N, C-alpha and C positions, 0 to 999 in steps of 0.2 A: 504589703504580701504576709500571706500566715507561716511561711516557711524561710522568711528571711534569715540566710546567714547560716543555716541549718544543711549539713550534709549527710545526704541519704542512700544507702547502699541497698540495691534495689535486684532481687533475682528473677529471672525469666522477664528480664526487659528486653528481649529483641523481638516479642511480638505481643499480640493479645493484651489483657488488662495490665501486664507488666508495661508495656510500649507507653500504653494511654497512661499509666502512673508515674513514668518517669517524666514526661511530656509536662503533664499538668503538674507535677510536683516542682518542674523546673521554673513553673510560670508563675508560681507561687514563691519563686524568689530561693528556691532551693541548689544548692550543688548537688550533682548526682553521679553516683556509681553505677553505672550498668552492668549489669553478669547477665551472661545468658552462654550456653553451651556452643550455640550458634554465633559464631565469630561474625561472620557478613551481616546477619541481623542486627544483632547489638551494636555494631558501626553505625548501621542506618539507624538506628535510635539516638544514638549521639550527634549525629549530623544534622537530624530534624532539630535536635534541642539547643545545637548551637546555632543555625539558622533563623533560630527566634530568637538570638540574641542571649540564650543560657549556657550555664557551663556545665560540662557534663565529659565523662573520661569513660571508656569501654574496657572491660576486667574482662575477657573472656575464660570459661571455665565452666566442669562439671560440676555442681553442689554436689552430686554422689562422691566425690573421691576429695576426701579433706585436704590432702594437699593444694588443689586447684584455688580451695575456698580460703586456706589460710593465706595464698599469695595474694586473691583479690582482695583481699581484708587490707593486707599490707599494704598492697601498690594504695586502693583507695585513701587510707589514713594516711600514707605518706605524701601523697598528693597534695589533700585539701587540708592534712593537719590534726584532723578529727573526725568522726563520725558519731552522728547523732540520732540516727533513726535507721532500723535495719528492717526491708520490707520483703519477708520471706514468701515470695510469691512462686515461685516456680514448681511445676507439679507434673506429674504424667496420669494418663488414663487409657493403656494400651487398649485396641480392640479387642485382644484374647483376656481382656479383663472380665470373669463371668463367675461364676457359681464356686464355691472351694470343693464342689463336685466334679468340677472341668478342668480346673484349672493347673497348667503347668507350674511347677515350683521356680523356675525361670521368672515367669510372670510376679510371683508373690517379691522376689528378689528384686527385681530391679525399680518395681511402683515402691515397696519401703526404702531403697537405698536413696532414691531422687526426694520421695515426698516425706519422711520422716529423718532419715541421718542426713539428708541434705539440708533440713529445718535444726536439726541438733548441729551440725557442722558450723552452721553460718552464725549460731548463738555462741558456739563456742568459741570463737575465735571476735565474733562483734560482740559479746556482750562486753567482755573487758574493754574494748574499744570506746563503747560508750561510758562505761565507768571513767575512762581515763578524760573524757569528754566535760565529766561531770553528771554524766545522769543522760536517759534517754530515753526513747518508744522502740519497743521490738513489736511487730505488725506479721502474724503468722497467718496464712490462707489456711481454712479448714473447708468444709463443705456441710449442706444442710444435710448430705447424705450420712453422715456421720451421728444424725439425731434422730433418724427414723427410717423402718426398710423400705425395701422396693422388691416389688415384683419381677423386676427385669436387674439380678444383682449386678453389681461391679465389685466381689467382695474385697479385692486387694484395696482398691481403692478407698472403699468405704473406711475399711479398717485403719485403714493411713491416716485418714483425717482425724477418725477417732482418736487415734495416737497424739496429731499435733493439738489436737483439743486437751488431752492430759499434759503434754507436755510445757505447753502454755501456761497451765495453771501451777504446776510443779515451778517454773522458772519465775513467775511473779511473787509467787512467794517467796522463793529465794534471795532474787535481785532486787526486791520494792526498797529495802533501806539503803541501798547504795544508787538509790535513784532512777533506775531502771524499770519501766512498766512495760508488762508483756500483754499484749492481747491478740485475740483471733478475731477473724471474719469467717464466718460460713457464710457462703453464696448459695441461692438457688441457680438452677438454668440461666446460664448468660447468653444470649444472642451473638453468638461468634459464627464464623464460617463453618465450622466442625458442626455447630448445632443446627445452621441452616441445612446442611448436608444431610444430617439425620433425620430431621423432619419435614422433606418434600412432599412425602404422603400426608396430605390433608386432613385424611382422620386421625392419624395417629399425631398430627400438630394439635388438632382440636383436642385430641384425648387429655393430653398434656396442661394443655392452657385452661380446660376448665377446673384443674386443682389448684389454680393461682387465682385465690381471689380478687387481686389486682389486675386480671385480665389480660396481664402482657409477659413475655419474657425478660428477664432482666439484662441492662445495658452494662459493656464495661465500666463506662463512669458512673455507673450506680453504687458499686463497689469502691470504685476509686475514690468517691466522694466520702465516704466512711473511712477509707484508709488514710486520706488526707486529712479528715477531722484527728483521727489518732495519732499522724505524727506531728501534729502541733499542741501546743499549749492549751490549746482548748479542753483536751481531754485530760489534763493533768492530775485529774485525779479518778482514771480509770483504770483499773490493773486487774488481772485475771479474769476480764471480760470476755465471753464468744458474743459477738455481734452478729446477730442472724440478718441476712437481706436476702430474702427469698420470695417477696410480694405474698409473703403470707400464707407459702404451701405448707410450713410446720403447724401451721394451727387449725388448718382444713380438715375437718373430720369427717364429712359427707359430702 
């Protein structure tokens, strides 16, 4: 088991990649502290893990609220005695997110509150826990859109994920000597129910697929497998990296 005896704090664990990660990490021997703003959903994730013989607790809360994050970290560390891995997976991309020319201030505020402040708050309280445990790994989920432009802009989301990459590098330098590695993953388009809904038009779907050299959309496990590697001791000399998991989109010219 690649994560035997490790305790992992995962945000956005109520569904999608967060739930997939929680279940996979538990199968690899980790004890899971599952966080999500949706209390019922995160409880379901915990029940799935327990049903498979794993250990997990649910700590509902909003990562955009500092008090919620502080409490969640305290409960998790208090329950299992330590935290070894922070997987900052929670993020939002509202339908109203568009060009800077068209977007309301409230969208900017909410996206940055969750996607940037949420990561910062988890690191503020989680990194000291990792240091108390003797070191560990922080995994921040960014996005390929932070690395390239798009003709259909989602400027708040794009800017927030650029901030996540920058923050990752800063934290990697600050805490590397304390045994804490901080890395980011930048996924390309992952085939979730939301993406399926967006691409019901065959022409739009084909247009997007044409931009992916591997010829398919990503699957949640494509990202989770990279996160598993970063959470494990196998990645012990990787720090400050941004690992792009996009099927080759960001190297495509024509």
